[in-house]
Structure formats: structure tokens, C-alpha cells
N, C-alpha and C positions, 0 to 999 in steps of 0.2 A: 422584446419589450417586457419589463418586469410585470408580474401580476400585481393587481391593486393592493392585496394584503401585504405584499413585501415592501411597500413604500413606507417611509417613516411617518409617524403620527403627525408631526408638524407639517410635512408636505401634503398629507392627505387632507388635514383640516384646512390648510391654506387653499388647496384646490377646491374644496367644497365651498369655502367662503367666496372664492373668486367666481365659482359657478352661480352661487346665490346672488352675488352682486351683479353678475352678467344678466341673469334673468330679471332681477328687479329693475336695473337701469334700462335694459332693453324694453321691458314692458312699459316703463314710464316714458321712455323716448318715443315709442310707437304711439302711445296714447296722445302725447303732445303733438306728434307729427300728424296724426289723423285729425286731431282737433284743429290744428292750423290749416290743414288742407280743406276741411269742411268750411272753416271760416272764410278762406279765400274763395272757395266755390260759391258760397252764398253771396259774398261781396260782388263777385263777377256776375252772378245772376241778377242782382238788383241793379248793377251798372247797366247791363244789357236792357233790362226792362225800362230803366230811366231814359236811356237813349231812344228807344223805340217810341216811348210816350212823347218824348220831345219832338221826334219826327212827326208824329201824328198831330201835335199841336201846331207845329210849324206849317204843315201842309194845309191845315184848316184855315190858317191866316192868309194863305196865298189867294190871289184872285183867280188863277187857273193853273193848270199843269204846265202850260207852255212856258210860263215864267221859270219853272224849275228845269224844263228841258233846255231852255236857252242859257241857263247859268249852272250847269252841272258841277263845275269845279268848285263853286261856292259851297255846295252841299257836301261834296267829297272831302273837302278840307276839314270839316267839322264833325265827321261821322265816327271817329274813333281811331284805333291803332292801325298800323299798316297791314297786319295780318287779318284784321276783322273783315267780315263779309257785309256788304251793304248793297242790296238789290231793290230798286224801285221800278215798278211796272204796273201798267194797267192790266187788269185781269184778262187773260187770254192773249196778251200782246207781248212783244219782246221788251226787255228792260230798257228804260231810257237812262238809268244809272245802274251800272253793274261793276261793283268793285269786289273782286274775288281773286286775290293774289295767288292763292294756292289751288285755284280751280276746284274748290270743294263742292261736292254735290249735296244739295239740301236733302234731308230725309223727308219722307212723306209726312205732311202735317197740314191740318186745316187752319187757315188764318183766323185770328180772333176778330169777331165782328165789330163793326163801328159802334161806338158807345159802350163796349164791354172793356173793363179795365184789364190790364195784363197782370198775371200772377205767376208765382213760381211753378204752378202746375201747368202753365201755358208753354213752358220751355221743353225742349227736346234735346236728348243727348246725341253726341256724335264724337268721332275720333279722327284725328288727322293721321296720315300714313306713318308719322314718326311716333305715334302714341300720345300726342298732346290732346287733351280733352277739348271739345268744342260744344258750345251751347247755342242752340238754334231757337228762333222764334219767328212767327209770321203773324202779321196783323193788317187789317184794312183801315184806311184813313180816308176821310172826305176832304175834298179840295175846294176851298172857297164856298160860293153859293150856287155853283153850277151843277151840283150833284155828281161831280166827277169822283171816282173812287180809285185809289192807288193801293196796291198791295206792297207792303214793306216786308222784305225777308232779310233778317239780320242774324249774324252769328258772332259770338265772342270767342276768339281763340285764346286759350289760357297759356300763352307762351311764357309771359313773365312769371306767372304763378308756378308753372312747371319748373322753370329754372330755379326759382326761389325754393321750391320744395325739394329739388334735387340737392341743392347746397345744404338745406336743413337736414336731409337724410344722411348726407356724408358727415355732418357734424354729430348727429346722433351716433353713427357708427364709430366715429373717433372717440366720442365720450364713453361709449361702452368699452372699447378696447383699452382706453386709458384707465377707466375704473377697474377693469379686471386686472390689469397689470399692477396698479397701485395696491389693490386689495390683496393680491397674491404675495407681492413683495413685502408689504408692511405686515400682513397677517403672518407670514412665515417668520419674519424677524421677531414679532411680538410673541409668537408661540415658542420659538426657540428660547427666548428669554424666560418665559413663564414655565416652560417644561424643564428648566434646569434642576428643580428639586427632584424630578423623576430620574434625571441623569445621576445626581448625587446619590439617590437611593439605590440605583442599580450598581454604582461603584462600591457603595458600602456593602451591599448584599454579596458582591463578588469576593469580598474579603472573608466571608464566612466559609470555613472549612471544617472537616471533622476534628482538626486539632485547634480550631479557633471558633468554638460555638458560642462564646460569650459576647461576640460583637452584635450590636443591635442598631436598628435604623434610628436616626435622630428625628424624633417627632417635633421638637421645638423649631427646627429649621424648615419644616414642611408647611405649605399653606393649609388653610382650614379644610379644603376639599381632600387633601391627602393625609391628614393626621389620622383619620379613622383607619385608612388603609395601612399606614405605618404601625398604628397600634395593634391592628389585627395580625400583621406580619410578625411583630415582636412577640405577641402572645403565642403565635404558632412556633416561633423559634424557641421560646421558653419550653413549650411542650416537647419539641424535638430534642432540645438539650437534655431535659430531664429523662426522656425516654432513652436517649443515647447513653447517658451516664448510668441509668438503671440497667440497660442491656450490657454495658461493659462490666459493671460490677457483678451482674448476674453471671456473665460468662466466666469472670475470674473466680467467683465463689464456686461455680459449678466445677471448673477445672480442679480447684483445690479439693472439693469434696470427693470427686472421683479419683483423684490422684492418690489419696490416702489408702483406700481399700485396694487399688490396683498395685501400689507399691508393697502393701502387705502380702498380697497374693504372690507377686513376683519374688519377694524376699524369702518367704517361707518355702516356696517351691524350689528356688535355687539352693537354699541350705539343705533341704531334704535330698535333692538330687546330687549333692556334693559327695555322698558316699552311700553305700548300700544300707538300707533300713529294713527293720523287721515289719511284719504286717501291722502290728499295733501302731507303730510310728506313722506308717502310711495312712492308716485310718484317722489318726489324730490330724494329719495334714489335710485330709479331705474334709473332715468336720470343720476345721478352721477356715478352709477355703469356702465351704458352703455358707458359713456365717457372713463372710465378706461379700460373697455373691448375693446373698439375701439382702444385705445392706445396699448394694448397688441396685438391685431390683427395686427396692423401696424408693431410692432416690429417683430412679428413672420413672417409676410410676407417678410419684408426686410431681415431677417436672412436667410430664405429659398432661396431668390434670390441670396444672396451672397454665400451661400453654393453651389448652382448650378453653379455659375460663377467660383468658385474655383475648384470644383472637377468634373465637367462634361465637356465633349468636345462639347460645344454648337455650333450649326451651326446657324449663324446669317444671316437672309435674308436681303439683302440691296437693297434699291430702291433710285432713285434720289429724293432729297428733295429741294424744292425751299425755300431757307433760309429766304428771306425777308418776304414772306407771313407767314411762320410758326412762325418767331420771333414776328411779329406783333400780331398774334393770342395769343401767350403766354403772351405778354405784356398786351393785352386787358383782358385776363383771370385773371391776378393778379392785375389789376388796382385798384379794390376795396380794396384789402388787403393793397396795398401800400398807398392808400389814407388815411387809418386809422392812418398812421404814417406821414401823410403830405409829402409823397414821390411820385415821378413821374418817368416815363420811358422815356429814349431817345434811340431810335433804329436807328442804322446806318448800313444799309445793301443795297447794290446795287441790283437792279432787275437783274435776270439772273444768279446770283451766286448760285451754288448748290453743294451739297455733297452727296455721296452715303452712306447711313446708314439705320439701322432698325428704322423706323419712331417712333414706340412706345418707344423703348429704347432711341432714340435721344430726344424725348419730355420729357421723365422722367429725363434724365441727365440735360438738360437745365433748366427744371422747378425746379429741386433741387437747382441749382445755384441761380436762381431768388428768391426762397423762402429764401435761406441763406442770400442773399443781403437784402431782406426786413426785416428779423429778426434782423440782426446785423448791418445794416447800420444806419447812423445818421439820426434822424428825420429831415424832411424838406429839404432833399437833393435829388439828382437825382440818378437813377440807369441806367447806360449806358450799352447797349447791342450792340456790334460791331462785324462785320465780316471782316476778312482779308483773301484774297485768294493768293496763291502762286503756283509755279510749282509743289511743293510736296503735297499740300493739302489745307485744309481750316481750319482757326482758328476762333472759336467763343469765344468772351470774354464778361464776365459779371462783371461790375465794380461798386463799391459803395464806398462812403466815410465812414471811420471808424477809430477806434484807431489803431495805428501802431502795427504791430506784429513782434515778434522776429524771427530770423532764425529757432530756434528750434520749435516754434509754427507752422511756415509754413511747416516745414518738416513733422510734425505730423498731419497736417490739414486733410489729407485723411484717417487717421487711423480710425478704427471702434470704436465707442463710445467715440471719443475724443471731448472734448469741451475746447476750448482755453480760454474762459471767463466765469468763474463760475457765476458771477452776472447776465450776460445776459442769461445764461442757465436757471436760475431760472425764468426769465421773459418768455422765450419761452417754447414751448412744444416739443422741439427737443429731439430725442433719440440718437443723435450722429451717425446715420447711413447714413444720406443723402449724404455726400461727399464720403463716402466709396462706396456707390452704384454708384456714378458718376465715380469713378476710375475703378470699376469693368466693367461698361458699356464700357468705353474707352479701357480697356484691350481686351474685346471681339471684338472691332472694330480695333484692332492693332494700336490704337491711344494713346494719352497721355493726362493727366490732370495736370495742374500746377497752382500755386498761386504766386503772386508777390505783393509787397507792395512798392508803389512809395513814393518819398520824400514829395509830396504835399498832402498826406493823402488819396490817392486812393488805394483801395485793388482790385486787378484784378484776377479773376479766368478764366482760358482759357482752351478750349478743342480743341485738334488738331485731325482732321479727315484726314488721308492720302488718297491720290488718289488710290494708290495700296493697297488693303486689302486682299492679298492672304492668 
């Protein structure tokens, strides 16, 4: 037998509906059955009481008991059903009328005294051998005006009621069985029809493969209860598609970046080994190889940092940073590099302005922006470093003059391995990860990194460090 969880949803829900219907109909049927049985029992009790009271009145109208003894058949014909018990006797004597077809033994009971009316509480329970209920009563009656007393013992055997209730019980059972069957069949059919949107969604989802990530679930065909699920799944597929494309592009760019220095290393080494070289030539080869290996090392280091920032829940220790002092230190550090391109720094930061950040990461982010400005800025221009504080946080901007960028270029500026200007990339030694690292550092600080291009030829990269970094 299959485990419950392996059954189909339609079958399980249909079975549950059938079980609920079974419980409800069974409970209702048993309630009606018990109500009908109680009504019949009360009716039988009042019928028995009425008969015995009739016997008491009839005996009171007789002249003497001998009249009854002489004509017992007259009384026997009017005393009730064939199975009922009718016993008339003087107290302490044998019965002069004894009708007891089943030879039932009366239970011990005290007869109701003369002049006392019969009530439901005067009756006594009994049971026939076949389980049919019997109701007993005993009462005393006076006969005529001779002070004769007769004890009446009567019993009502509920044969007809028992047969009626047996038929009723089987009808209840048949109604329960039919209800369960119809509920299960109709419920299964309705559920199969209403669950068709789920079947279509599963077929649609089966079409999604790594080579076909653009397929989406149809929300307009789904019922209201499933539209939210379809929308959430489509949003998840969007994220997966973007992540997959990003990973594919990252892998391709990474292979391209590593292939260049590796090919240089292999080519230089093969050429040098083609014939004997003097010591100076071998030293030049080793120096060139060292430069390429250093470049590989920087690429690997940057990739590891980005991987940690993406997939690890890093805890960033933050300390207050005096921005004016730190920015002047960075400007002094890169002053020589900038001078090679006839560029200079203009630092605008008020003393006392500070932000809370990890000092090492903060220096790396700002330094990457400064290096980017030195590499791609126009020769003979200034590099402006400015600080603006607000109630929400601090903005650090690094600006340089350069060629105008399109909106598409600015949107991709912080992507990994992206180079907006191929000609300038050939001049520089950039591997396209500097700005991606800046964005990762700002994400760890719950801040943002942005780029803007003004109409007068200035390109501004800004870092926003919020005051609250929960």
C-alpha cells in the first residue's frame, strides 16, 4: 500500500472530503435514529399506560370478578398485540387470565396502588431473548362495589418498533455509503478539473532548462489563489536567470582575463627556450614573467574578495574615520602617479566630518576610485575629492574630466570585468574589477555607489555611507 504522502493531491482531498461527509452524515443519521427510537419508545410507554388504565376502569365497572372469569376471551381479544403480556389475578392467587406468548418472566416490581395514576416512572425495563425491548407495569384495580382487588401485570413488547428501527438503521447505513461514494467521485472529478492550472504550471515549468531560462509561468491563466504563487515563481526565475547570466558572463570574462597573462607567460618562455640566451636575457624573461604573475595574483585576490562579499555573511567592524585627514593621505599617496599625467588633486573636506566604516575597506574603495580617475581622466586636469554630509550619512565624491559616457555605460560601470573604453583599456593595466570591488564594499556597509556625468565634462563617482548601518 502506498504511503499517504505519495497519493495525488486530488485523491487525498477527495478522500478527506468523503471522510468528512461520512462523519457528518453518520452523525446526523444516528441523531435522527436515536430521536426516532426515543419517540417510538415514549409512544409505546403511553400506549401501555393507556391500556392498563382502560383495564382499571373496565374492572371498576364490572359487578364482580366472576363476570370476567366467565368471559376471559372477551378481554383477551381487546388487550393488545399478540406478543404483549396480559396477566390478571387476585393477589396471592393464580392468574385467571394469563396471556404470555413468549413466557416472559416479569421483573420484580411493586404494583401501583388503587387510586394512584400511572406514569412513565411506573414502568420497568425488560429484554426478550432476541434483544427486543419490553416495558412492564403492574397496577391494582378494584372490581365493582364488592371491594375485590385485581392485580394487572402488563407488558408491551416493542416488536414492530424494533423491526421499524432495524429498517431505518439500514437506510441510514445505505445513505452514508451512497453519500461517501458520491462525495468521493464528484469531489475527485471537480478537483481534477480545478487543479488543471497546476498541471499546466508544472508542464510549463518542465520546459525551463539552462538553455531556455526565459520561459515564465502564465499568471493570467491561473486562478486567483495561484496567481501569487505564479508571480513569486516568475520573480524567482528572473533572479535565477540574471544570476545564471551573470555567472556565465563572469566565467567568460575571467577566462579571458587569465588567458592573456598565461599566453604571455607561455609565449615569452617558449621564445626564450628556442635557443641559448645570455644571463641578461634570462633576467629580462623572469622580470616579465614576474609582472604577469603579479597581475594574475591581483586578479585572483580580487576575485576571492568578491566571492566572499557575495556568498559569505561578513561582519564588518566599523570605526569612526576622520575624512579630511584620510583623504589628504590618499591624495598624497597617488600624487606621483597623477603627476606622470600632469594631473593634480583638489581635496574639499571640512575638519570634523567623519563616517563609520571599516578603515581598510574604506581606503580600498576610495583608492580604487582615485586610481580610476587617474587612469581615465584627461591629462593636465584636476581630480576633485569632495565630502558632503547630511542627516542620513556622508557622501564622498571623486570627480575627473573625461569623455562623456552614455546611460548604458554608466549602468554597467560597476559590473565585473567591464571596460567602457577599449582604447583606454589597452593603455592601462586594469583588469575591470576595481569598481566591482567598490560596489561590493559599499554593499557590505549598507551603502551605495553611483556614477554621474555632468554636461560640462565632469564624471563623478560617489560613495554614500549611511549613519545607521544595522
